[in-house]
C-alpha positions, 0 to 999 in steps of 0.5 A, a space after each residue: 500500500 504505502 511504504 515507510 508507514 510509522 512503526 508501532 501502529 497496525 495499519 489495516 486496510 479492508 477491501 471488503 465491506 465490514 458491517 457497522 456492528 462488527 466494526 464497533 465491537 472490534 473498536 470497543 475491545 481494541 480500545 480497551 486492550 490499548 488502554 491496558 497495554 495489551 495491543 498495538 494502536 490501530 488505524 483502520 480504513 474500511 467501508 460499511 454496508 448502508 447504516 445510520 449511526 447515532 452519536 450521543 447528541 442525536 435527536 430523534 426528530 433528525 431521523 427522518 426516514 430510517 430506511 437502513 439499520 440505525 445503530 447507537 455508536 457511542 461517539 460524539 455528534 448526532 446522526 450520520 450515514 455510512 455506506 458504499 463509496 464512503 471511506 471510513 477511517 477509525 483511529 485508535 491511538 493512545 494520547 498518553 504517548 502524545 499531547 493529552 489534548 482532545 480538541 487537538 486530536 480532532 483538529 489534527 484528524 480534520 487536517 489530515 483529511 483536508 490535506 489529503 483532499 487538497 492532493 486531489 484538487 479539492 479545497 476543503 476547510 473547517 467551519 467554526 461551530 460545525 463539526 466536519 469537513 466542508 467544501 464548495 458544491 458544484 452550485 457554489 453552495 457550502 456542502 459537507 464532504 467529510 464527517 468527524 466523530 470521536 470518542 476518547 476513553 482513558 485517553 485512547 481514541 476511537 471512531 474517526 472520520 468518513 469521507 464521501 468518495 462516491 456514495 449514493 448521496 440520496 441516502 443522506 436524505 433519511 437523516 438530518 446529517 450531523 444535525 445541520 439542516 441548512 447545508 447539503 452533502 457532496 462527494 469527490 465523484 460529484 465534484 470531479 472525475 471518479 477516484 478509486 478507493 485505493 488512490 484515496 488510501 494511498 494519498 491518505 496514508 502518505 500523510 500519516 506521519 504528518 498527522 501523527 506529528 501534529 498530535 505531539 503539539 497541544 492545540 492552541 486555545 481558540 483565538 490565539 
């Protein structure tokens, strides 16, 4: 896949779809094992069959049409959709080895995705007060191209990010994505030529070292 990935971490890349509940059980047990010093850290890239997941702040009114299975994820945030054509990255890292900074971890995760999108000529950014990764859709409106949702237990992270490569965007219509009703969703496929998952994974993992380096520096307070 990518040579020279940082050692001491398992870099797992799935070619087959993994049911969400299976991945959640794996993450939960691996998170506990990392915290206990019994397992390596893990970065896991995969796709799910169609599913809606509910974060700890999910409101029932935002589940508009539960046409797919709905799973309580235990992460922060509200409802989101996962499905074919969306690349998910689960990041299980021990922040006791790095800066113990939850906001800094989320900021670094966002930066990893934003920088990788730039490698495919997609300009993306953070929006204050709105979790996730944002860009301009084909009509010029602001639209979400990536979701962020994390949980940190005993300073070990779990969950991570999801980037829309080529999902069926109509599937997002069953929910109010991340509780934001006045903004759309978009994908790399909608914005330009189709992108193979392997090409996305290669570009993302090529920036893994930069992402990990950011975790060694605490995030400055907002406004600094």
